[in-house]
Structure formats: structure tokens, C-alpha cells
C-alpha positions as CSV (number, residue, x, y, z in Angstrom):
1,M,-26.8,21.7,-0.9
2,P,-24.9,18.6,-1.5
3,V,-26.9,15.5,-1.4
4,K,-27.1,13.5,1.4
5,I,-27.0,9.4,1.3
6,L,-27.2,7.4,4.3
7,I,-25.1,3.7,3.9
8,I,-27.1,1.3,6.2
9,K,-24.7,-2.3,6.7
10,P,-24.0,-2.3,10.9
11,S,-22.3,-6.0,10.6
12,S,-20.9,-8.0,10.1
13,L,-17.4,-8.3,9.2
14,G,-17.0,-9.6,6.1
15,D,-20.3,-8.2,4.6
16,I,-18.8,-5.0,5.6
17,V,-15.9,-5.7,3.4
18,H,-17.8,-6.6,0.8
19,T,-19.9,-3.5,0.7
20,L,-16.4,-1.4,0.4
21,P,-16.4,-1.2,-3.5
22,A,-20.5,-0.6,-3.9
23,V,-20.1,2.6,-1.9
24,A,-16.7,3.7,-3.5
25,A,-19.1,3.4,-6.7
26,I,-21.8,5.5,-5.1
27,R,-19.1,8.3,-4.2
28,D,-17.4,7.9,-7.6
29,A,-20.9,9.2,-9.2
30,Q,-21.5,11.5,-6.6
31,P,-18.1,12.8,-5.7
32,D,-19.7,16.0,-3.6
33,A,-22.3,14.1,-2.0
34,E,-22.3,13.7,2.1
35,I,-22.2,10.2,2.8
36,T,-22.8,9.1,6.4
37,W,-22.5,4.9,7.6
38,V,-25.0,3.3,9.9
39,I,-22.2,0.7,11.7
40,N,-22.0,-1.3,14.8
41,S,-19.4,0.1,17.0
42,E,-17.4,-2.8,16.6
43,W,-16.6,-2.8,13.1
44,A,-16.8,1.4,13.3
45,T,-12.5,1.0,13.1
46,L,-12.9,-0.7,9.4
47,L,-14.0,2.6,8.1
48,R,-11.0,5.0,9.6
49,G,-9.8,6.7,6.9
50,N,-11.9,5.9,4.2
51,P,-12.2,8.7,1.7
52,D,-15.9,7.3,0.3
53,V,-17.5,8.0,3.6
54,D,-17.8,11.5,5.3
55,H,-19.7,10.4,8.7
56,L,-19.9,7.2,11.1
57,H,-24.0,6.4,12.9
58,I,-22.7,3.7,15.3
59,F,-25.5,1.8,16.2
60,P,-24.9,0.6,19.3
61,R,-26.3,-3.0,19.1
62,S,-24.5,-4.6,21.7
63,E,-26.2,-1.6,24.6
64,F,-29.6,-2.8,23.3
65,R,-30.4,-5.6,25.0
66,G,-32.0,-6.6,28.4
67,F,-35.1,-4.9,29.9
68,G,-33.6,-1.3,29.4
69,T,-33.4,-1.5,25.7
70,P,-36.6,0.6,25.5
71,V,-34.7,3.4,27.5
72,Q,-31.6,3.5,25.7
73,L,-32.9,3.1,22.4
74,L,-34.6,6.4,22.5
75,P,-31.8,8.9,22.3
76,W,-30.3,6.6,19.2
77,I,-33.9,6.9,17.3
78,R,-33.7,10.8,18.4
79,E,-30.4,11.3,16.5
80,T,-31.1,9.3,13.9
81,R,-34.3,11.4,13.1
82,R,-32.2,14.0,12.2
83,L,-30.2,12.6,9.5
84,Q,-33.2,13.1,6.9
85,P,-30.9,11.8,4.1
86,D,-32.0,12.0,0.3
87,A,-31.2,8.5,0.1
88,A,-30.9,6.0,2.4
89,I,-29.5,2.5,0.7
90,D,-30.3,-0.5,2.8
91,F,-27.2,-3.4,1.8
92,Q,-28.2,-5.0,5.2
93,G,-31.8,-6.3,3.8
94,L,-33.4,-7.1,7.2
95,L,-36.7,-5.5,9.1
96,R,-34.1,-3.7,11.4
97,S,-32.1,-2.1,8.5
98,A,-35.2,-1.2,6.8
99,L,-36.9,0.5,9.9
100,I,-33.7,2.2,10.3
101,A,-34.2,3.8,6.5
102,K,-37.7,4.9,8.2
103,V,-36.4,5.9,11.3
104,S,-34.2,8.6,9.4
105,R,-36.6,10.1,7.6
106,A,-35.1,9.4,3.7
107,E,-36.5,10.4,1.0
108,R,-36.2,7.5,-0.5
109,T,-35.2,4.1,0.4
110,Y,-33.1,1.8,-2.3
111,G,-32.9,-2.2,-1.3
112,M,-32.3,-5.3,-3.3
113,S,-34.7,-7.9,-4.2
114,D,-33.6,-10.7,-1.7
115,G,-34.1,-8.6,1.3
116,R,-35.7,-10.5,4.0
117,E,-38.1,-10.1,7.5
118,G,-40.6,-8.4,5.2
119,S,-37.7,-5.5,4.3
120,R,-38.6,-5.2,0.9
121,L,-42.4,-3.4,1.8
122,F,-40.3,-0.2,3.0
123,Y,-38.0,0.2,-0.2
124,D,-38.9,3.2,-2.6
125,K,-36.9,1.2,-5.4
126,I,-35.5,-2.6,-5.4
127,A,-32.6,-3.8,-7.5
128,R,-33.1,-7.0,-8.9
129,V,-30.3,-9.7,-7.7
130,D,-29.5,-13.5,-8.0
131,R,-28.9,-14.7,-4.3
132,N,-26.6,-17.1,-5.5
133,E,-24.1,-14.6,-6.3
134,H,-21.6,-13.0,-4.6
135,A,-22.4,-10.2,-2.0
136,V,-19.6,-8.0,-3.8
137,D,-21.6,-8.0,-7.1
138,R,-25.1,-8.3,-5.5
139,Y,-24.3,-4.8,-3.9
140,L,-22.7,-3.4,-6.7
141,K,-25.7,-4.0,-8.7
142,L,-27.9,-2.2,-5.7
143,A,-25.2,0.5,-6.0
144,K,-26.2,1.1,-9.8
145,A,-29.7,0.9,-9.2
146,F,-28.9,4.6,-7.5
147,G,-27.1,5.7,-10.3
148,A,-23.4,4.4,-9.7
149,G,-22.0,3.8,-13.0
150,S,-20.4,0.2,-13.9
151,N,-17.0,2.1,-14.8
152,Q,-16.4,3.3,-11.5
153,S,-13.1,2.3,-10.3
154,F,-13.2,-0.9,-7.9
155,R,-11.6,-0.5,-4.9
156,F,-11.7,-1.8,-1.2
157,P,-10.5,1.2,1.2
158,I,-8.7,-1.0,4.2
159,P,-7.1,1.0,6.8
160,S,-3.4,0.5,6.7
161,G,-4.0,-0.9,10.4
162,D,-1.8,-0.9,14.2
163,A,1.5,-2.2,14.5
164,L,1.8,-4.6,16.9
165,P,4.0,-3.6,20.5
166,R,7.2,-5.9,20.2
167,F,6.2,-7.6,16.8
168,D,9.0,-7.5,14.3
169,P,7.4,-8.0,10.4
170,F,11.0,-9.8,9.8
171,P,11.7,-12.4,8.9
172,G,8.1,-13.5,7.2
173,F,5.4,-15.0,8.5
174,V,2.3,-16.7,7.8
175,V,-1.2,-15.8,9.5
176,L,-3.1,-18.9,10.5
177,H,-7.1,-17.6,11.4
178,P,-8.6,-21.0,12.2
179,H,-12.2,-19.6,14.6
180,A,-15.3,-18.8,13.7
181,R,-18.6,-18.1,14.9
182,G,-19.9,-20.1,12.3
183,R,-21.3,-23.7,13.3
184,R,-18.8,-26.3,11.7
185,K,-16.1,-23.9,10.6
186,S,-13.2,-23.6,12.8
187,I,-10.7,-25.9,11.9
188,S,-9.4,-27.9,15.7
189,P,-6.3,-27.4,17.9
190,V,-4.6,-30.5,16.4
191,I,-5.2,-28.9,13.0
192,I,-3.3,-26.1,14.3
193,Q,-0.3,-27.4,15.6
194,E,0.2,-29.8,12.2
195,F,0.2,-26.2,10.4
196,C,3.0,-25.2,12.6
197,R,4.7,-28.3,12.0
198,A,4.4,-28.3,8.3
199,L,5.6,-24.8,8.0
200,A,8.2,-24.6,10.3
201,P,10.4,-23.0,11.0
202,T,8.5,-20.1,9.4
203,R,6.8,-18.4,12.2
204,V,2.7,-19.0,12.4
205,V,1.0,-16.0,13.9
206,V,-2.7,-17.5,15.2
207,V,-5.2,-14.6,15.4
208,G,-9.0,-14.7,16.3
209,K,-10.9,-15.2,18.8
210,S,-11.7,-18.1,20.8
211,H,-11.7,-20.1,24.5
212,R,-10.3,-23.4,22.8
213,K,-6.5,-24.0,24.6
214,F,-3.8,-25.4,22.5
215,S,0.2,-26.3,23.0
216,P,1.5,-23.3,20.5
217,P,4.5,-25.5,19.1
218,E,8.2,-23.3,19.4
219,N,7.8,-21.4,15.3
220,C,3.8,-20.4,16.9
221,V,3.5,-16.6,17.7
222,E,-0.1,-17.2,20.2
223,L,-2.2,-14.1,19.7
224,T,-5.9,-15.6,19.4
225,N,-8.2,-12.7,21.6
226,Q,-5.0,-10.8,21.9
227,T,-5.5,-8.3,19.0
228,T,-7.7,-5.4,18.0
229,L,-9.3,-5.1,14.3
230,L,-6.6,-2.7,13.1
231,Q,-3.8,-4.8,14.6
232,L,-5.1,-7.9,13.1
233,I,-5.1,-6.0,9.9
234,W,-1.5,-4.6,10.0
235,L,-0.5,-8.2,10.8
236,L,-3.1,-9.7,7.1
237,R,-1.0,-6.6,5.4
238,H,2.5,-7.9,6.7
239,A,2.1,-11.8,7.0
240,C,3.6,-13.3,3.4
241,F,1.0,-15.4,3.3
242,V,-2.5,-15.9,4.7
243,I,-4.6,-19.3,5.9
244,S,-7.8,-19.0,7.0
245,I,-11.7,-20.2,7.4
246,D,-14.1,-18.3,5.7
247,S,-14.4,-15.7,7.6
248,G,-14.1,-11.9,8.1
249,P,-10.8,-11.4,8.4
250,M,-10.7,-13.6,5.1
251,H,-12.1,-11.3,3.4
252,I,-9.8,-8.8,4.9
253,A,-6.7,-10.8,3.6
254,A,-8.7,-11.1,0.4
255,A,-8.9,-7.6,-0.4
256,L,-5.1,-6.8,0.4
257,T,-3.2,-10.0,-1.1
258,T,-3.4,-12.5,-3.4
259,N,-1.2,-14.8,-1.3
260,L,-4.6,-16.6,1.0
261,I,-6.1,-19.7,1.3
262,S,-9.9,-19.8,2.4
263,I,-10.7,-22.8,3.8
264,H,-14.3,-23.4,3.4
265,T,-16.1,-27.0,5.0
266,W,-20.1,-26.3,4.5
267,T,-19.9,-23.1,3.0
268,D,-20.0,-22.4,-1.0
269,P,-17.0,-20.5,-2.5
270,R,-18.3,-19.1,-5.0
271,R,-21.0,-16.9,-2.6
272,V,-18.9,-16.2,0.1
273,G,-15.3,-17.1,-1.2
274,P,-12.6,-15.0,-1.6
275,Y,-13.1,-12.1,-4.4
276,N,-10.0,-12.0,-5.6
277,A,-9.5,-14.2,-8.6
278,A,-5.8,-14.9,-7.6
279,A,-6.3,-16.4,-4.0
280,F,-7.1,-20.3,-3.4
281,I,-9.7,-21.9,-2.1
282,W,-9.5,-25.1,-0.3
283,K,-12.9,-27.3,-1.0
284,N,-13.6,-31.1,0.1
285,G,-10.1,-31.7,-0.2
286,T,-8.8,-30.0,-3.5
287,V,-6.6,-26.7,-3.4
288,M,-7.8,-24.3,-6.4
289,R,-7.5,-21.0,-7.6
290,V,-10.6,-18.8,-7.1
291,S,-10.3,-17.8,-11.0
292,D,-11.1,-22.2,-11.5
293,M,-14.0,-22.2,-9.6
294,D,-16.5,-22.3,-12.7
295,S,-15.1,-26.0,-13.9
296,A,-15.3,-27.3,-10.6
297,D,-17.6,-29.7,-9.6
298,A,-19.7,-30.5,-6.0
299,L,-18.7,-26.9,-4.6
300,R,-22.0,-26.4,-2.6
301,K,-21.2,-29.9,-0.6
302,G,-18.4,-29.7,2.1
303,R,-16.7,-31.5,4.8
304,P,-14.8,-31.4,7.4
305,F,-10.6,-29.8,6.6
306,R,-9.0,-32.9,8.6
307,R,-5.5,-32.8,9.8
308,Q,-4.4,-35.0,5.9
309,D,-5.1,-31.7,4.4
310,V,-2.7,-29.7,6.0
311,P,0.0,-30.6,3.3
312,A,-1.3,-29.3,0.3
313,A,-2.2,-25.4,1.8
314,A,1.2,-25.4,3.7
315,D,2.8,-26.3,0.6
316,I,1.1,-23.6,-1.5
317,A,2.2,-21.2,1.4
318,M,6.0,-22.5,1.0
319,K,6.3,-21.6,-2.1
320,V,5.5,-18.3,-1.7
321,L,7.6,-17.9,1.4
322,A,10.8,-19.5,-0.8
323,Q,10.0,-16.4,-3.3
324,Q,10.3,-13.5,-0.9
325,P,13.5,-11.6,-0.3
326,V,15.8,-12.5,2.3
327,V,16.3,-9.3,4.5
């Protein structure tokens, strides 16, 4: 019988992307294992075609709300109890995820030393991690505690995505992702318009989810609230350059291309920035390569991204666009 492994990482989008190399390392160490991933229904398509995952166990979190939650939860608990994995690996590190491992009747549960809400009380083995490290490195340490070797191949299996109807990838375009749920992360409509003007006549495709409205310039393709996750991935794959605030789509882009600037206002890019040494980050009015961050000062404290910061970011994108072949 193959070893049964349960990966617990229901959300969020960026965190799921960060977990992909660790699960790939586990697959390389256990090529015949039966790997099941617990994931929120809204992010399940991110694992489409993933060669390292055999099954998805959907956690329908959006349905577990209101007074009817206990009734809705019971069938899911019964289904989860049937999993009975040899090992549950909790990459989420919360009480909820530790309880999922417990409900699954896993023989052994693995977690990280920075687990919160009392989750560590449920772990049989704890991987020592530094909470100031990048999430990818922390998750790889958890995979190593399970038995994955450090010499395993490093990869981010991202699906190819779904093409948008009536959208031609030629001529080249820039994807701008300016929206985020996190407080003080998003950039304003005025700055979105300024980016479009700075990059004209290049098409600027604005994506993401937001209730804010703006008047798109002539070279702007406004797709806010209009793409599925797989369509967004397709756009990120085909873009000549990506400009994004610190967000899940930014981490997808960082797994696909080096032609990226990640905008960090109050977040520390050493912990939550692109895991791609050749990508760029913006912080405190300065644009730099990820590989140059170790020598940078004052990356923890931040300030808003302002209108006067647009030219430096747009200039890098224009230099990349100038190197694209003419079709």
C-alpha cells in the first residue's frame, strides 16, 4: 500500500503558491505516495494538473457560516474522517488546520514551531523554523522534517491557465495588479491612471478584485472583477511585464517570470516578497532587485506608493518591453 499523505494548506492564494515547492520535494522523496491536499474551494483550480498532488479534499469554508454551520459541517467531518492518512502535514499552522489533521485520524501530524492558536499541541513532530524567513523557506523546512531531501528539484507547478475570449496577446502588454484586501496595500485610481500614461502606447491590463472605479485611459484594458483565477494566470504567463502590489497574484507572477515589480508599502519584502532573485521590488521610494535586498536598509518600515514613484517602476517595464521581438 502506498503511503498516504495529507497536505493541509487551505488558503490563502499566495501561501498556497509558497507551499508548492515543499509539496514537490515531498513528492520527489515519496514518488509512490498518495498525496491529498486540503484546500479552499476558491483556490482549488490553482492545483489543476499538478503532478505532485493526487487528490483534492475541498474545505468549503464559505459554506460554514451562519446558524446552519453545524449541520453543514457534519458531512464534511465524516468525509474527512475517512481519509486516515499515514501523515498529515500542517502548512497552515492554525488551530483550525491542526483540528483538520486530528479529524482526519492521521497516524502522525507534522507542523512548524511558529504555529499559532495552540496548534503545536496537536503535532507529533515540530520543524524548527524562523518566523522572519520567507514562507517558502519555512515550508521547505517542514517538508525536510517529514523526510524530503534538500537536493530535491525545486519547482512551482502552476497551471497553464485559460485564455480570455477575444484577447490577443500580441502586441505585448503589461499586467497591473493594484488591488489587495490588506490595509494600505492597494494603490489609488490616480496612480493606476498615471501608470497607464507612463507606459503608453503599450496596453496596460488592469486585473484583480475591487469596488473602486476609475476612468481607464485609451491604452488601458480594464478587467477588474472580470477574470477567473485561471484566466488571471494566463494573463500573467503572457504578459511582457507585471507590476503588482504584494498579493497572491504577485507570487504567481514571481513563479512564472523575472519581469516583475512587487510594490511593498508596509510589508517586509524579505518575508513576503517575490521568491525570485531576479525580480524587482519597490520599497520606500527605491526599486531594487530581490537579490540586492540583503544589503538594503530600512525594509521593515514603509510608506505609501505615491504618484512620483511611478516613473522609476515604469522605466524598468519599458526597458523590458523594448527588448521584446516585434510580431
